C-alpha positions, 0 to 999 in steps of 0.5 A, spaced: 694 134 127 690 130 133 690 133 140 694 126 142 699 126 137 700 134 138 702 132 145 706 127 144 710 131 139 711 137 144 713 132 149 718 129 144 721 136 142 722 137 150 726 131 150 730 132 144 732 139 147 734 135 153 738 130 149 741 136 145 743 139 152 746 133 154 750 132 148 753 139 149 749 143 144 747 150 146 739 151 144 738 158 141 731 157 138 725 152 139 719 152 134 722 158 130 717 160 125 717 164 119 711 165 115 708 158 114 715 154 116 717 152 122 724 149 125 723 145 131 730 147 134 736 151 132 742 150 136 749 150 136 755 146 137 763 147 135 762 153 131 756 150 127 749 152 127 744 146 126 737 146 124 733 140 127 727 137 125 724 132 131 720 126 129 716 123 135 713 116 134 710 111 138 711 105 133 718 103 131 716 102 124 719 107 120 723 108 113 729 113 114 727 115 107 720 118 109 723 121 115 723 128 112 719 129 105 722 133 099 716 139 101 718 139 108 726 140 106 724 145 102 720 149 107 726 148 112 731 150 107 727 157 106 726 158 113 733 157 115 735 161 109 731 167 112 734 166 119 741 166 117 740 172 113 736 176 118 741 174 123 747 175 119 750 168 121 757 166 118 757 159 121 757 152 118 750 150 118 747 143 118 740 140 117 739 134 122 733 130 125 732 127 131 727 121 131 724 120 138 721 113 139 717 113 145 714 106 148 710 105 155 716 107 159 722 111 156 724 115 150 730 113 145 733 118 141 736 117 134 740 123 131 741 123 124 746 128 122 746 132 115 739 128 114 739 132 107 744 137 104 740 144 101 741 144 094 740 151 089 734 150 084 
């Protein structure tokens, strides 16, 4: 990822965290890693553990079905499974995506809840 895209992504993640806090989520972890897998934000709300991917874009051309690839979903599920087992989590879980659209002056948030449901292969 180029340096400028990385900076925009970091800012988007920080803005997403602030957005979630305003929505009454408790932030548990940010940029949590297991091996080569990363989960941008792990949060909780209403006795539910939420694994959140953040996508930040500076253009508004987006296709919802292309937000998170199947390969990325598998990596997120793998890391989430490890996190749940390591921490002995006994809560409902959900996988969300926060799409952050940045224009010249502001940020717009679209929160997709349950963007995918894990399946067992």
